[in-house]
C-alpha positions, 0 to 999 in steps of 0.5 A: 495519519498514523495508520501503520498499514501501507494500503490505508496510508496510500488511500488517504494521500489524496485527502491529505493533499486536498486538505493541505492545499485548502489551508493558507499555511501549509499544515504539519503532517504526522506519519509513520517514519517508514512513509515520510518520503512518500508524503513529502512528494505531495506538493501542498504538504509542509513540515512532516513529523515522523512517528516512530516505526510501528513495525518494531515491537516496543518492549521495555521503558527505553523503547517506549520513550520514543512515542512519549517524546514524540507526543511532547514534540507535537504538543510543543507545536501548539496546533489549533486543529488536529485532524486524525485520519489514522483512527483510534486509539493511537491517533486519538491519543496523539490528537488529545496530547497535541493540546489542539482545542478542535480535534476531528476524527472518526465516529467509532468505538469508545475513543470517539469521546476524545474528539470534539468533531466526528466524521461518520464511519461507514463499514460498507463504504470504500476506504477511500470514501471514508477518508473523503468524509473528512473533506466535509469539514472544508465544504467538499462532498466530491472525491478528489482526483486520484494521485500519480506520484513519481520517485525523486530523480536521485532515488531513480538513479540509485535504483538503476545502479542497484538493478545493474548489480542485482538484476539477473539480466540488466535491461530486461523488462521487470515483473514485480511479484508480491506473494504476501498480504500480511496474513496467510489466509489472504494469500494466493498459493505460492506455487501458483505465483511461481508457475504464473511467473515462469509462464510470463518469463518464457513469453516476455523475457521478464526478470522477476522482482519478488518483494521481500520486505521484513517477515515476507522474505521467507515467502519470497524465497519459497516462491523463487525456489518453486520457480523453474525459471529461478535464474530470472528471479531476484529478491527486492527489499528497500525503502518506500521511495525505492519501491515506488521507483521500482514500480515505475519501471515495472512492466507488470505488477502481480500480487495479492490485495495489499499495500504494494498493490495500492502503491502500484496504483500511484504509478502507471504500472499495469496491475493484476490484483488477486482478491481473497477474503478482502471485499472489492467494494472496500479495498479495490485499487482506486485506479481503474485503467490498466488494473485487473482484479481477480477472484476465484469464487465468492466468499462464504457470507459467514467468513470473517477476518480470521475464520474461513468456512469455505476452504479458501475457495475465493483464492483456490478457485483462481487458476494459473491459466486465468491469472496468466490470461489477465496478465497477457491481456494487459501486457499486449494492450499496453506495450510491445515486448522483445522476443523471449530469451 
């Protein structure tokens, strides 16, 4: 599973676990090195090979040697079957380079010729169900159960020590906010995230963890700068298992439809997920309980991934009041909170 998008990777995890449990010998799993710790939490997975981090732009001969050497390591394992959930072109070429006689992948684009067996790819189907199509190769037609994953105890303990240093008020309940979504046109306005966070801090005494991985750090800093309760906010960046541990501890997740939202769905954390141009029928978090999906208005039918014909009404029509009400509804039905500070 070499797809570098965290959301796609999380949606594929139940299928990886179901396939791994079916084989008599635990299969070798290939994933982006950022997600290795997460896939190792699956009980039926055997050895994990880490594909070089795809968030790094590779220029020059030396840097591009790593993917090439990885393909040679994979070929040395001499697999008999290669199942490519990540899709072409990277996954298709890796499946071919592995030397496997049977190569199974999605039936899409010109790259399908590199597979010996092809799985239908339905554009309008939920992404999770697309991955479930691979289960037809073992005679299964139903969805597997959604997963609940826990961070290792050592990671949880390390997070406790980190929060004792970085959290403005150690011990306060945590609101995790993710204001990014990979593309700016998929993001609810940062000033509305700031105002919603302010209201929830005043009502519930939250500390606010603003997710700030990579290029999204500047966005998280702008959200904090706009907050009136900025003394209760801090920036958080860490490896995937540490983020999972943070979401396990959180009282609420608030964010755009994105990778961290799907990661939160692996925990019991209540979630408010904001949709813009993404389609709920394809990308809605699979976990239904304690998960509220919000959208301001329907998208214009002409909108696509990079062009908006409706002045971003799908996002801008969603108000702070609506988002706060959704968050309060979740919080007040799940657990009691101390009086505001």
